[in-house]
C-alpha positions as a LaTeX table, in Angstrom:
\begin{tabular}{lrrr}
\hline
Residue & $x$ (\AA) & $y$ (\AA) & $z$ (\AA) \\
\hline
Met1 & 182.08 & $-155.80$ & $-10.95$ \\
Ser2 & 185.18 & $-156.72$ & $-12.87$ \\
Arg3 & 188.48 & $-156.30$ & $-11.14$ \\
Leu4 & 191.04 & $-153.94$ & $-12.65$ \\
Asn5 & 194.54 & $-155.24$ & $-13.08$ \\
Ala6 & 197.54 & $-152.90$ & $-12.72$ \\
Glu7 & 197.85 & $-152.27$ & $-16.46$ \\
Glu8 & 194.15 & $-151.44$ & $-16.85$ \\
Arg9 & 194.31 & $-149.09$ & $-13.87$ \\
Arg10 & 197.34 & $-147.26$ & $-15.32$ \\
Glu11 & 195.46 & $-146.78$ & $-18.59$ \\
Leu12 & 192.52 & $-145.01$ & $-16.91$ \\
Lys13 & 192.16 & $-141.28$ & $-17.60$ \\
Pro14 & 192.36 & $-138.89$ & $-14.64$ \\
Asp15 & 188.62 & $-138.18$ & $-14.85$ \\
Glu16 & 187.94 & $-141.91$ & $-14.44$ \\
Phe17 & 188.93 & $-141.71$ & $-10.76$ \\
Gly18 & 186.95 & $-140.26$ & $-7.88$ \\
Ile19 & 190.24 & $-138.75$ & $-6.75$ \\
Pro20 & 192.45 & $-138.17$ & $-9.80$ \\
Pro21 & 196.20 & $-138.83$ & $-9.78$ \\
Arg22 & 198.41 & $-135.87$ & $-8.86$ \\
Asp23 & 201.86 & $-135.03$ & $-7.60$ \\
Gly24 & 203.10 & $-138.49$ & $-8.59$ \\
Arg25 & 200.43 & $-140.24$ & $-6.53$ \\
Pro26 & 198.11 & $-142.71$ & $-8.26$ \\
Gly27 & 194.39 & $-142.06$ & $-8.64$ \\
Lys28 & 192.04 & $-143.44$ & $-6.02$ \\
Tyr29 & 188.52 & $-144.86$ & $-6.32$ \\
Pro30 & 188.14 & $-145.82$ & $-10.02$ \\
Ile31 & 184.78 & $-144.73$ & $-11.48$ \\
Glu32 & 185.24 & $-145.71$ & $-15.14$ \\
Asn33 & 181.91 & $-147.58$ & $-15.17$ \\
Lys34 & 178.78 & $-147.59$ & $-13.00$ \\
Ser35 & 179.76 & $-150.74$ & $-11.16$ \\
His36 & 183.08 & $-149.26$ & $-10.08$ \\
Ala37 & 181.39 & $-145.92$ & $-9.27$ \\
Val38 & 178.98 & $-147.64$ & $-6.89$ \\
Asp39 & 181.89 & $-149.50$ & $-5.32$ \\
Ala40 & 183.90 & $-146.25$ & $-5.03$ \\
Leu41 & 181.02 & $-144.60$ & $-3.17$ \\
Ala42 & 180.77 & $-147.51$ & $-0.74$ \\
Arg43 & 184.50 & $-147.65$ & $-0.13$ \\
Val44 & 185.00 & $-143.93$ & 0.34 \\
Asp45 & 181.99 & $-143.85$ & 2.66 \\
Arg46 & 183.63 & $-146.48$ & 4.82 \\
Phe47 & 187.32 & $-145.57$ & 4.59 \\
Gly48 & 187.61 & $-142.03$ & 3.21 \\
Thr49 & 188.14 & $-138.72$ & 4.93 \\
Pro50 & 185.29 & $-136.19$ & 4.81 \\
Glu51 & 187.15 & $-134.35$ & 2.04 \\
Glu52 & 187.61 & $-137.55$ & 0.03 \\
Lys53 & 183.94 & $-138.42$ & 0.46 \\
Glu54 & 182.88 & $-135.06$ & $-0.92$ \\
Gln55 & 185.31 & $-135.25$ & $-3.83$ \\
Val56 & 184.30 & $-138.78$ & $-4.85$ \\
Arg57 & 180.57 & $-138.03$ & $-4.53$ \\
Lys58 & 180.97 & $-134.97$ & $-6.76$ \\
Ala59 & 182.97 & $-136.91$ & $-9.35$ \\
Val60 & 180.41 & $-139.71$ & $-9.44$ \\
Ala61 & 177.48 & $-137.26$ & $-9.59$ \\
Lys62 & 179.11 & $-135.47$ & $-12.52$ \\
Arg63 & 179.80 & $-138.69$ & $-14.42$ \\
Tyr64 & 176.65 & $-140.64$ & $-13.43$ \\
Pro65 & 173.90 & $-138.19$ & $-12.39$ \\
Asp66 & 171.33 & $-141.01$ & $-12.40$ \\
Leu67 & 172.96 & $-142.84$ & $-9.47$ \\
Pro68 & 170.87 & $-141.95$ & $-6.38$ \\
Ser69 & 173.74 & $-142.28$ & $-3.92$ \\
Ser70 & 175.96 & $-140.00$ & $-5.99$ \\
Glu71 & 174.77 & $-137.05$ & $-3.92$ \\
Gly72 & 175.49 & $-138.78$ & $-0.65$ \\
Glu73 & 171.83 & $-139.64$ & $-0.26$ \\
Gly74 & 169.85 & $-142.73$ & $-1.01$ \\
Ser75 & 172.22 & $-145.22$ & 0.55 \\
Ser76 & 170.15 & $-145.82$ & 3.66 \\
Asp77 & 168.31 & $-149.11$ & 4.10 \\
Ala78 & 164.99 & $-147.28$ & 3.64 \\
Ala79 & 166.17 & $-145.74$ & 0.34 \\
Lys80 & 167.40 & $-149.13$ & $-0.88$ \\
Ala81 & 164.03 & $-150.69$ & $-0.04$ \\
Glu82 & 162.23 & $-147.89$ & $-1.91$ \\
Arg83 & 164.33 & $-148.53$ & $-5.02$ \\
Arg84 & 163.66 & $-152.27$ & $-4.85$ \\
His85 & 159.92 & $-151.70$ & $-4.59$ \\
Gly86 & 159.77 & $-148.90$ & $-7.14$ \\
Lys87 & 158.67 & $-146.12$ & $-4.80$ \\
\hline
\end{tabular}
């Protein structure tokens, strides 16, 4: 995953964040590409509130419906093993 610098992050559109900017606050959890979307899901799962988790999962599912963990499922070790082995 490439790291966003401050200028690149400012140039992102509101729909390129799991939690868009509002009320003068910056957007959180960039999802402008699949790599960042996967990272956003992992980070919100670890650090986000239940409301943030739901919002980011919905945003990722809308933008990348083919990501298995975008619905909050498929991130278990068993699901990862299934994907690796093509089950």
